[in-house]
C-alpha positions, 0 to 999 in steps of 0.5 A: 058751607052756607051761613045757616050751616055755619050758625048751626055748627058754632051756635048749637049751645044756644039752640033751644032744647025743644028744637034739638029734641026734634033732631033726637027723634031721628037719631035716638031709639028712645028712653028705655032698653025696650025702645032700643030692642024694638029698634034693633029688631027692626034693623035686624029684620032689614038685614043690618046688625046693631051696636047699642050705646047707653047715652051719657058721658063726662060722668064725675060721680062714681055711683053714676059710673057704677050704675052705667056698668049695671046698665050695660051688663043688663043690656048684654043679657037682654041682647042675648035673651032676645037673640039680637044681632048686636053688640055694645058701644061704651064711652070711657067718660061715662064709665069714670075715665075722668074720675080715676083711670084705674077705676075706669079700667075695672068698669070696662073690664067688667063689661067686656068680661060679660060680653066675652062670656056671652060671645059678644063684643064691646066697642070703646068709643073715642071722645075728644082729644083730651081722652085719646091717650087714656082711651088707647091705654084702656083699650090695650089693657082690656085687649090683652085679657079679651083680645076677641071681645073689644075694639076701639075707634080712630078718628081720621081728622086727627093728625096722630091717627096714622101713627096710632094705627102703626102702634095698634096693628101688631095687636090684630085689632078691631078698629072703627074708623070714622071722620071724627065729630068733636071740634078740635084745634088745628094743631092736632086735627085736619080742618078741611073737608078734602084732607079729612076725606083723604086721610080717612081713605088712606088709614082705612086702606092701611088697616084693611091691607094689614089684617085689621078688622075694620068698621068703615063708619061713614055716611059720606057716599064717596067714602063708602064707595072708596071702602067698597073699592078697597075691599074688592081690590084686596079680595076681602070676604064680607066677614073681614070688615063691615060698614057702619052708620048712625040710626036715622041717617041715609036709609037709602045708602043703608039699603045700597050697602046691604044689597051689594052684599056687605055687612052693615052695623047701625049705631043705636043709642038710647037713654034720657041723656039724648041732648049732648049726643044730638048736639054733635049730630047737628054739628056734623050734619047741619042739613038735618037741622035745616030740614027739621026747622023747615018742617016745623015752619011749613007743616006746623010741627010742634016742639018736643014735649018736656018729657021727651021720648024720642023715636019708636021703631 
C-alpha cells in the first residue's frame, strides 16, 4: 500500500467534507427518491438489477427510526409503481438497533412485510462487529415469518464467518458475501489481503455448494473470476446466484459480468446522509480518492457546493 493510500485509509476523518463530496458524486444516486429511480432505470436498461439503500445509520432517536420505516415503505411502493427490477437494503442501526432491539425488529418486520406483500425482497446489511450478533438475531426472527423476503450479509474478513454460515445453512438462506469494509481489530478479523481473499472464496463456495442463494458482492476481479468458476463447476443456473457491485465502481467489469450471462445487482444509495457512506468507500478504495484529487488539481474541478446533490443518471 502506498503512502497516499495509507493516509487515505487512516486519515479520512480529517479530509474536508467538500473533497469527500467529489467522491460521493460517483457513488451516490442523489438526494431524493427521484434520483434513485432515475439511476435504477439506467441500471435496468443496462441489464442489471438494483438494490436501493436510504443512506443513514447510528440513529439514536426513535422518531428518526420511524421516519426511516416510512421512507422504505414509500420506496417499495415506488419500485412497484415504476416497475423497476430492484429490491431494498436496510441498515439495522438506522432502524433503531442501538435504541432498542425489540423496536428494531418491529421496524424491520414492517418493511419486510410490505416487501412480501409486493413480491419484493429486503437485504439486511451488516455493520461493524458490535452489531453482528444482534443483526443475525434480527435476521433469524424476521426470516421465520418471511423466509422468501429477507436476507442478510456476511463479511469474509471476520474470523467468525464460517461458523455463522454453519448456523445459517439450515435456513436455506439468501446471503450476500462481501470482504467487509469496517476497521476491525486483529483478534476478530483477518487483516492481510490474501487471507481475506482466500476466506471470501472458501465461504462463497461453501454457501453455493450447500444450496444458499448467494449475492457475490465484490469488485475484486480475481474474486469475480473465482465466483464464475465456482458456479460453473457446480452447474448452477443464473437464477441460483447473482453478482453484486456498488454504483460507480468498475463499469467495465459490470459489462463483463452481464455479457457472460450472469445476473448482476447494483447497490444504489441515495439521501442527504452521504458523508459516512463515502468515507467508507474511500477507505475501501483509496485509488478513487487519488483520481478525484488529481482531477481537481489538473483540470480545475471545483469542490462540491454546500448544498450537495450528487449524481444524476
